[in-house]
PAGU-48336 format. One record per residue (C-alpha): residue in three letters; residue number from 1; x, y, z. Coordinates in steps of 0.5 Angstrom, whole numbers. Layout:
! residues N
<r type="ala" seq="NUM" xx="X" yy="Y" zz="Z"/>
...
//
This chain:
! residues 306
<r type="unk" seq="1" xx="49" yy="-19" zz="15"/>
<r type="unk" seq="2" xx="47" yy="-13" zz="18"/>
<r type="unk" seq="3" xx="47" yy="-11" zz="26"/>
<r type="unk" seq="4" xx="40" yy="-13" zz="29"/>
<r type="unk" seq="5" xx="40" yy="-6" zz="32"/>
<r type="unk" seq="6" xx="40" yy="-2" zz="26"/>
<r type="unk" seq="7" xx="34" yy="-7" zz="23"/>
<r type="unk" seq="8" xx="31" yy="-4" zz="29"/>
<r type="unk" seq="9" xx="32" yy="3" zz="28"/>
<r type="unk" seq="10" xx="30" yy="3" zz="21"/>
<r type="unk" seq="11" xx="23" yy="-1" zz="23"/>
<r type="unk" seq="12" xx="23" yy="5" zz="28"/>
<r type="unk" seq="13" xx="23" yy="10" zz="22"/>
<r type="unk" seq="14" xx="19" yy="7" zz="18"/>
<r type="unk" seq="15" xx="13" yy="6" zz="23"/>
<r type="unk" seq="16" xx="14" yy="14" zz="24"/>
<r type="unk" seq="17" xx="13" yy="15" zz="17"/>
<r type="unk" seq="18" xx="7" yy="9" zz="17"/>
<r type="unk" seq="19" xx="4" yy="13" zz="23"/>
<r type="unk" seq="20" xx="4" yy="19" zz="20"/>
<r type="unk" seq="21" xx="2" yy="17" zz="13"/>
<r type="unk" seq="22" xx="-4" yy="12" zz="14"/>
<r type="unk" seq="23" xx="-8" yy="17" zz="17"/>
<r type="unk" seq="24" xx="-6" yy="23" zz="13"/>
<r type="unk" seq="25" xx="-9" yy="22" zz="6"/>
<r type="unk" seq="26" xx="-2" yy="22" zz="2"/>
<r type="unk" seq="27" xx="-1" yy="14" zz="2"/>
<r type="unk" seq="28" xx="2" yy="10" zz="8"/>
<r type="unk" seq="29" xx="4" yy="5" zz="3"/>
<r type="unk" seq="30" xx="7" yy="9" zz="-2"/>
<r type="unk" seq="31" xx="11" yy="13" zz="3"/>
<r type="unk" seq="32" xx="14" yy="7" zz="6"/>
<r type="unk" seq="33" xx="17" yy="4" zz="-1"/>
<r type="unk" seq="34" xx="20" yy="11" zz="-2"/>
<r type="unk" seq="35" xx="23" yy="12" zz="5"/>
<r type="unk" seq="36" xx="25" yy="4" zz="5"/>
<r type="unk" seq="37" xx="29" yy="5" zz="-1"/>
<r type="unk" seq="38" xx="32" yy="12" zz="2"/>
<r type="unk" seq="39" xx="34" yy="9" zz="7"/>
<r type="unk" seq="40" xx="37" yy="3" zz="3"/>
<r type="unk" seq="41" xx="41" yy="8" zz="-1"/>
<r type="unk" seq="42" xx="44" yy="12" zz="5"/>
<r type="unk" seq="43" xx="46" yy="7" zz="10"/>
<r type="unk" seq="44" xx="47" yy="1" zz="5"/>
<r type="unk" seq="45" xx="41" yy="-4" zz="8"/>
<r type="unk" seq="46" xx="34" yy="-5" zz="6"/>
<r type="unk" seq="47" xx="29" yy="-10" zz="8"/>
<r type="unk" seq="48" xx="29" yy="-12" zz="1"/>
<r type="unk" seq="49" xx="24" yy="-19" zz="1"/>
<r type="unk" seq="50" xx="22" yy="-17" zz="8"/>
<r type="unk" seq="51" xx="19" yy="-10" zz="6"/>
<r type="unk" seq="52" xx="11" yy="-14" zz="5"/>
<r type="unk" seq="53" xx="12" yy="-17" zz="12"/>
<r type="unk" seq="54" xx="14" yy="-10" zz="15"/>
<r type="unk" seq="55" xx="9" yy="-6" zz="12"/>
<r type="unk" seq="56" xx="3" yy="-11" zz="14"/>
<r type="unk" seq="57" xx="6" yy="-11" zz="22"/>
<r type="unk" seq="58" xx="6" yy="-3" zz="21"/>
<r type="unk" seq="59" xx="0" yy="-3" zz="19"/>
<r type="unk" seq="60" xx="-3" yy="-8" zz="25"/>
<r type="unk" seq="61" xx="0" yy="-2" zz="29"/>
<r type="unk" seq="62" xx="-5" yy="3" zz="25"/>
<r type="unk" seq="63" xx="-11" yy="-1" zz="26"/>
<r type="unk" seq="64" xx="-9" yy="-1" zz="34"/>
<r type="unk" seq="65" xx="-10" yy="6" zz="33"/>
<r type="unk" seq="66" xx="-16" yy="7" zz="29"/>
<r type="unk" seq="67" xx="-20" yy="1" zz="35"/>
<r type="unk" seq="68" xx="-17" yy="6" zz="41"/>
<r type="unk" seq="69" xx="-20" yy="13" zz="37"/>
<r type="unk" seq="70" xx="-27" yy="10" zz="35"/>
<r type="unk" seq="71" xx="-27" yy="5" zz="41"/>
<r type="unk" seq="72" xx="-34" yy="8" zz="42"/>
<r type="unk" seq="73" xx="-36" yy="7" zz="35"/>
<r type="unk" seq="74" xx="-34" yy="0" zz="35"/>
<r type="unk" seq="75" xx="-38" yy="-2" zz="41"/>
<r type="unk" seq="76" xx="-45" yy="1" zz="38"/>
<r type="unk" seq="77" xx="-44" yy="-3" zz="32"/>
<r type="unk" seq="78" xx="-46" yy="-9" zz="36"/>
<r type="unk" seq="79" xx="-54" yy="-5" zz="36"/>
<r type="unk" seq="80" xx="-52" yy="-3" zz="29"/>
<r type="unk" seq="81" xx="-53" yy="-10" zz="23"/>
<r type="unk" seq="82" xx="-54" yy="-6" zz="17"/>
<r type="unk" seq="83" xx="-48" yy="-1" zz="19"/>
<r type="unk" seq="84" xx="-44" yy="-8" zz="20"/>
<r type="unk" seq="85" xx="-47" yy="-11" zz="14"/>
<r type="unk" seq="86" xx="-44" yy="-5" zz="10"/>
<r type="unk" seq="87" xx="-37" yy="-5" zz="12"/>
<r type="unk" seq="88" xx="-37" yy="-13" zz="11"/>
<r type="unk" seq="89" xx="-40" yy="-11" zz="3"/>
<r type="unk" seq="90" xx="-35" yy="-5" zz="2"/>
<r type="unk" seq="91" xx="-29" yy="-10" zz="4"/>
<r type="unk" seq="92" xx="-30" yy="-16" zz="-1"/>
<r type="unk" seq="93" xx="-27" yy="-12" zz="-7"/>
<r type="unk" seq="94" xx="-21" yy="-10" zz="-4"/>
<r type="unk" seq="95" xx="-20" yy="-18" zz="0"/>
<r type="unk" seq="96" xx="-22" yy="-20" zz="-8"/>
<r type="unk" seq="97" xx="-16" yy="-16" zz="-11"/>
<r type="unk" seq="98" xx="-11" yy="-17" zz="-5"/>
<r type="unk" seq="99" xx="-12" yy="-24" zz="-6"/>
<r type="unk" seq="100" xx="-12" yy="-24" zz="-14"/>
<r type="unk" seq="101" xx="-6" yy="-19" zz="-15"/>
<r type="unk" seq="102" xx="-2" yy="-22" zz="-9"/>
<r type="unk" seq="103" xx="5" yy="-23" zz="-13"/>
<r type="unk" seq="104" xx="4" yy="-17" zz="-17"/>
<r type="unk" seq="105" xx="2" yy="-12" zz="-11"/>
<r type="unk" seq="106" xx="8" yy="-15" zz="-7"/>
<r type="unk" seq="107" xx="12" yy="-13" zz="-14"/>
<r type="unk" seq="108" xx="10" yy="-6" zz="-14"/>
<r type="unk" seq="109" xx="14" yy="-5" zz="-7"/>
<r type="unk" seq="110" xx="21" yy="-6" zz="-9"/>
<r type="unk" seq="111" xx="22" yy="1" zz="-13"/>
<r type="unk" seq="112" xx="18" yy="8" zz="-12"/>
<r type="unk" seq="113" xx="18" yy="10" zz="-19"/>
<r type="unk" seq="114" xx="10" yy="6" zz="-19"/>
<r type="unk" seq="115" xx="8" yy="10" zz="-13"/>
<r type="unk" seq="116" xx="11" yy="17" zz="-15"/>
<r type="unk" seq="117" xx="6" yy="17" zz="-21"/>
<r type="unk" seq="118" xx="1" yy="14" zz="-17"/>
<r type="unk" seq="119" xx="1" yy="20" zz="-12"/>
<r type="unk" seq="120" xx="-2" yy="24" zz="-17"/>
<r type="unk" seq="121" xx="-7" yy="20" zz="-18"/>
<r type="unk" seq="122" xx="-9" yy="21" zz="-11"/>
<r type="unk" seq="123" xx="-8" yy="28" zz="-12"/>
<r type="unk" seq="124" xx="-13" yy="28" zz="-16"/>
<r type="unk" seq="125" xx="-18" yy="25" zz="-12"/>
<r type="unk" seq="126" xx="-17" yy="29" zz="-6"/>
<r type="unk" seq="127" xx="-18" yy="35" zz="-10"/>
<r type="unk" seq="128" xx="-24" yy="33" zz="-14"/>
<r type="unk" seq="129" xx="-27" yy="30" zz="-7"/>
<r type="unk" seq="130" xx="-27" yy="37" zz="-4"/>
<r type="unk" seq="131" xx="-29" yy="40" zz="-11"/>
<r type="unk" seq="132" xx="-35" yy="37" zz="-12"/>
<r type="unk" seq="133" xx="-37" yy="35" zz="-4"/>
<r type="unk" seq="134" xx="-45" yy="37" zz="-4"/>
<r type="unk" seq="135" xx="-48" yy="32" zz="0"/>
<r type="unk" seq="136" xx="-50" yy="31" zz="8"/>
<r type="unk" seq="137" xx="-52" yy="24" zz="8"/>
<r type="unk" seq="138" xx="-51" yy="20" zz="14"/>
<r type="unk" seq="139" xx="-47" yy="13" zz="14"/>
<r type="unk" seq="140" xx="-53" yy="10" zz="17"/>
<r type="unk" seq="141" xx="-57" yy="12" zz="11"/>
<r type="unk" seq="142" xx="-53" yy="10" zz="5"/>
<r type="unk" seq="143" xx="-55" yy="4" zz="0"/>
<r type="unk" seq="144" xx="-51" yy="-2" zz="-1"/>
<r type="unk" seq="145" xx="-49" yy="1" zz="-8"/>
<r type="unk" seq="146" xx="-45" yy="6" zz="-5"/>
<r type="unk" seq="147" xx="-42" yy="2" zz="0"/>
<r type="unk" seq="148" xx="-40" yy="-3" zz="-5"/>
<r type="unk" seq="149" xx="-37" yy="3" zz="-10"/>
<r type="unk" seq="150" xx="-33" yy="7" zz="-4"/>
<r type="unk" seq="151" xx="-30" yy="-2" zz="-3"/>
<r type="unk" seq="152" xx="-28" yy="0" zz="-10"/>
<r type="unk" seq="153" xx="-25" yy="6" zz="-8"/>
<r type="unk" seq="154" xx="-21" yy="2" zz="-3"/>
<r type="unk" seq="155" xx="-19" yy="-3" zz="-7"/>
<r type="unk" seq="156" xx="-15" yy="2" zz="-13"/>
<r type="unk" seq="157" xx="-12" yy="4" zz="-6"/>
<r type="unk" seq="158" xx="-8" yy="-3" zz="-5"/>
<r type="unk" seq="159" xx="-3" yy="0" zz="-10"/>
<r type="unk" seq="160" xx="2" yy="4" zz="-7"/>
<r type="unk" seq="161" xx="2" yy="11" zz="-7"/>
<r type="unk" seq="162" xx="-6" yy="11" zz="-7"/>
<r type="unk" seq="163" xx="-9" yy="14" zz="-1"/>
<r type="unk" seq="164" xx="-14" yy="8" zz="3"/>
<r type="unk" seq="165" xx="-16" yy="13" zz="6"/>
<r type="unk" seq="166" xx="-16" yy="19" zz="2"/>
<r type="unk" seq="167" xx="-19" yy="14" zz="-4"/>
<r type="unk" seq="168" xx="-25" yy="13" zz="1"/>
<r type="unk" seq="169" xx="-26" yy="19" zz="4"/>
<r type="unk" seq="170" xx="-26" yy="23" zz="-2"/>
<r type="unk" seq="171" xx="-30" yy="17" zz="-6"/>
<r type="unk" seq="172" xx="-35" yy="17" zz="0"/>
<r type="unk" seq="173" xx="-36" yy="25" zz="-1"/>
<r type="unk" seq="174" xx="-37" yy="24" zz="-8"/>
<r type="unk" seq="175" xx="-42" yy="19" zz="-7"/>
<r type="unk" seq="176" xx="-46" yy="23" zz="-1"/>
<r type="unk" seq="177" xx="-43" yy="23" zz="5"/>
<r type="unk" seq="178" xx="-42" yy="29" zz="10"/>
<r type="unk" seq="179" xx="-34" yy="29" zz="11"/>
<r type="unk" seq="180" xx="-35" yy="27" zz="18"/>
<r type="unk" seq="181" xx="-39" yy="21" zz="16"/>
<r type="unk" seq="182" xx="-34" yy="19" zz="10"/>
<r type="unk" seq="183" xx="-28" yy="19" zz="14"/>
<r type="unk" seq="184" xx="-31" yy="16" zz="20"/>
<r type="unk" seq="185" xx="-33" yy="10" zz="15"/>
<r type="unk" seq="186" xx="-26" yy="10" zz="12"/>
<r type="unk" seq="187" xx="-23" yy="8" zz="18"/>
<r type="unk" seq="188" xx="-28" yy="3" zz="20"/>
<r type="unk" seq="189" xx="-28" yy="0" zz="13"/>
<r type="unk" seq="190" xx="-20" yy="-1" zz="15"/>
<r type="unk" seq="191" xx="-21" yy="-5" zz="21"/>
<r type="unk" seq="192" xx="-22" yy="-12" zz="16"/>
<r type="unk" seq="193" xx="-17" yy="-11" zz="10"/>
<r type="unk" seq="194" xx="-12" yy="-9" zz="16"/>
<r type="unk" seq="195" xx="-14" yy="-15" zz="21"/>
<r type="unk" seq="196" xx="-14" yy="-20" zz="15"/>
<r type="unk" seq="197" xx="-8" yy="-19" zz="12"/>
<r type="unk" seq="198" xx="-4" yy="-19" zz="19"/>
<r type="unk" seq="199" xx="-7" yy="-25" zz="20"/>
<r type="unk" seq="200" xx="-5" yy="-28" zz="13"/>
<r type="unk" seq="201" xx="2" yy="-25" zz="14"/>
<r type="unk" seq="202" xx="3" yy="-28" zz="22"/>
<r type="unk" seq="203" xx="1" yy="-35" zz="20"/>
<r type="unk" seq="204" xx="6" yy="-34" zz="14"/>
<r type="unk" seq="205" xx="11" yy="-32" zz="18"/>
<r type="unk" seq="206" xx="11" yy="-38" zz="23"/>
<r type="unk" seq="207" xx="12" yy="-43" zz="18"/>
<r type="unk" seq="208" xx="18" yy="-39" zz="15"/>
<r type="unk" seq="209" xx="23" yy="-43" zz="17"/>
<r type="unk" seq="210" xx="28" yy="-37" zz="15"/>
<r type="unk" seq="211" xx="25" yy="-30" zz="16"/>
<r type="unk" seq="212" xx="28" yy="-24" zz="12"/>
<r type="unk" seq="213" xx="26" yy="-20" zz="18"/>
<r type="unk" seq="214" xx="27" yy="-21" zz="26"/>
<r type="unk" seq="215" xx="21" yy="-21" zz="30"/>
<r type="unk" seq="216" xx="24" yy="-15" zz="35"/>
<r type="unk" seq="217" xx="24" yy="-10" zz="28"/>
<r type="unk" seq="218" xx="16" yy="-11" zz="26"/>
<r type="unk" seq="219" xx="15" yy="-11" zz="34"/>
<r type="unk" seq="220" xx="19" yy="-4" zz="34"/>
<r type="unk" seq="221" xx="16" yy="-1" zz="28"/>
<r type="unk" seq="222" xx="9" yy="-4" zz="29"/>
<r type="unk" seq="223" xx="9" yy="0" zz="36"/>
<r type="unk" seq="224" xx="11" yy="6" zz="34"/>
<r type="unk" seq="225" xx="7" yy="6" zz="28"/>
<r type="unk" seq="226" xx="1" yy="5" zz="33"/>
<r type="unk" seq="227" xx="3" yy="11" zz="38"/>
<r type="unk" seq="228" xx="4" yy="16" zz="32"/>
<r type="unk" seq="229" xx="-2" yy="14" zz="29"/>
<r type="unk" seq="230" xx="-6" yy="16" zz="35"/>
<r type="unk" seq="231" xx="-4" yy="23" zz="35"/>
<r type="unk" seq="232" xx="-4" yy="23" zz="27"/>
<r type="unk" seq="233" xx="-12" yy="20" zz="26"/>
<r type="unk" seq="234" xx="-14" yy="25" zz="32"/>
<r type="unk" seq="235" xx="-11" yy="31" zz="28"/>
<r type="unk" seq="236" xx="-14" yy="29" zz="21"/>
<r type="unk" seq="237" xx="-21" yy="29" zz="24"/>
<r type="unk" seq="238" xx="-20" yy="36" zz="26"/>
<r type="unk" seq="239" xx="-17" yy="38" zz="19"/>
<r type="unk" seq="240" xx="-23" yy="35" zz="15"/>
<r type="unk" seq="241" xx="-28" yy="39" zz="19"/>
<r type="unk" seq="242" xx="-24" yy="45" zz="16"/>
<r type="unk" seq="243" xx="-23" yy="43" zz="9"/>
<r type="unk" seq="244" xx="-16" yy="43" zz="8"/>
<r type="unk" seq="245" xx="-16" yy="37" zz="3"/>
<r type="unk" seq="246" xx="-12" yy="41" zz="-2"/>
<r type="unk" seq="247" xx="-6" yy="42" zz="2"/>
<r type="unk" seq="248" xx="-5" yy="34" zz="2"/>
<r type="unk" seq="249" xx="-6" yy="34" zz="-5"/>
<r type="unk" seq="250" xx="-1" yy="39" zz="-6"/>
<r type="unk" seq="251" xx="4" yy="35" zz="-2"/>
<r type="unk" seq="252" xx="2" yy="29" zz="-6"/>
<r type="unk" seq="253" xx="4" yy="33" zz="-12"/>
<r type="unk" seq="254" xx="11" yy="35" zz="-10"/>
<r type="unk" seq="255" xx="13" yy="28" zz="-7"/>
<r type="unk" seq="256" xx="11" yy="25" zz="-14"/>
<r type="unk" seq="257" xx="15" yy="30" zz="-17"/>
<r type="unk" seq="258" xx="21" yy="29" zz="-13"/>
<r type="unk" seq="259" xx="21" yy="22" zz="-13"/>
<r type="unk" seq="260" xx="20" yy="22" zz="-21"/>
<r type="unk" seq="261" xx="27" yy="26" zz="-21"/>
<r type="unk" seq="262" xx="30" yy="22" zz="-16"/>
<r type="unk" seq="263" xx="29" yy="15" zz="-19"/>
<r type="unk" seq="264" xx="27" yy="16" zz="-27"/>
<r type="unk" seq="265" xx="35" yy="17" zz="-29"/>
<r type="unk" seq="266" xx="36" yy="11" zz="-24"/>
<r type="unk" seq="267" xx="31" yy="6" zz="-27"/>
<r type="unk" seq="268" xx="32" yy="8" zz="-35"/>
<r type="unk" seq="269" xx="40" yy="7" zz="-33"/>
<r type="unk" seq="270" xx="38" yy="0" zz="-30"/>
<r type="unk" seq="271" xx="35" yy="-2" zz="-37"/>
<r type="unk" seq="272" xx="40" yy="1" zz="-42"/>
<r type="unk" seq="273" xx="46" yy="-2" zz="-38"/>
<r type="unk" seq="274" xx="50" yy="-7" zz="-42"/>
<r type="unk" seq="275" xx="49" yy="-14" zz="-40"/>
<r type="unk" seq="276" xx="55" yy="-17" zz="-36"/>
<r type="unk" seq="277" xx="60" yy="-22" zz="-38"/>
<r type="unk" seq="278" xx="57" yy="-27" zz="-34"/>
<r type="unk" seq="279" xx="50" yy="-26" zz="-37"/>
<r type="unk" seq="280" xx="53" yy="-26" zz="-44"/>
<r type="unk" seq="281" xx="57" yy="-32" zz="-43"/>
<r type="unk" seq="282" xx="50" yy="-36" zz="-41"/>
<r type="unk" seq="283" xx="47" yy="-33" zz="-47"/>
<r type="unk" seq="284" xx="52" yy="-36" zz="-51"/>
<r type="unk" seq="285" xx="52" yy="-43" zz="-48"/>
<r type="unk" seq="286" xx="45" yy="-43" zz="-49"/>
<r type="unk" seq="287" xx="45" yy="-41" zz="-56"/>
<r type="unk" seq="288" xx="50" yy="-47" zz="-57"/>
<r type="unk" seq="289" xx="46" yy="-51" zz="-54"/>
<r type="unk" seq="290" xx="40" yy="-50" zz="-58"/>
<r type="unk" seq="291" xx="44" yy="-50" zz="-65"/>
<r type="unk" seq="292" xx="47" yy="-57" zz="-64"/>
<r type="unk" seq="293" xx="40" yy="-59" zz="-59"/>
<r type="unk" seq="294" xx="39" yy="-67" zz="-62"/>
<r type="unk" seq="295" xx="31" yy="-65" zz="-62"/>
<r type="unk" seq="296" xx="31" yy="-58" zz="-65"/>
<r type="unk" seq="297" xx="36" yy="-60" zz="-71"/>
<r type="unk" seq="298" xx="31" yy="-66" zz="-75"/>
<r type="unk" seq="299" xx="25" yy="-61" zz="-74"/>
<r type="unk" seq="300" xx="28" yy="-56" zz="-79"/>
<r type="unk" seq="301" xx="31" yy="-62" zz="-84"/>
<r type="unk" seq="302" xx="24" yy="-64" zz="-84"/>
<r type="unk" seq="303" xx="21" yy="-58" zz="-86"/>
<r type="unk" seq="304" xx="17" yy="-58" zz="-93"/>
<r type="unk" seq="305" xx="20" yy="-54" zz="-98"/>
<r type="unk" seq="306" xx="14" yy="-49" zz="-101"/>
//
């Protein structure tokens, strides 16, 4: 059993990672998986099954950062029904993918190797988006089809290692939005899925009789994510206007390479490791049970000869 203080400290560390990585186009979920594994190997403790719950809590902290920075835009939505409709429409793909692939997505948060490869995809999107940027369209004039396609970019970003902000901003730029408009729509688009995932996870935790992570740790991580995210988001908005996305692409490539060098030998050695004594004994007993089974033996005897 790990000390509660240790759990809170690690949650705060991950809150800093989330606050920075959620808004910078470098994939917060991918960095959380990598950072959690690094902490586990360094301290001997990881969040394990609680990683997904903590991940949602940290994203809720980021959500409040968005609400604070874009509060004027959010209030203005009361008088912009068409923009509200575009946000809802673009949120449908990520909701469908998230519900349909929930278990598969959760398993992707256990090993940093997948996020490492996904970071290369993020880097490609950033480079392509900045290279092919040519539009000056405002969000309010965007078509429903373009909103849906940006929503598809967000749905792909459900994979840890694919940046949500990076993919939606790059997607918006590729579809004709200017950089500022793409960033604005990207962060407004983050509100429904983060709020929905947070609500669902909160309901699940209320009915979990044996929580895998303490409420205090989730609260500390979420608050840290909010504070750090507030400053990171304001910084990113300035960087986008200066065409600096290629710098984040280079960073994603470096982190991806470093993580692959670190984790690939470990994963390969685990796959090639010989079976333990217990596994061999279980296999021997299972094999013996199949050979002496009173159900399977007659099936062999009754097989017709050619």
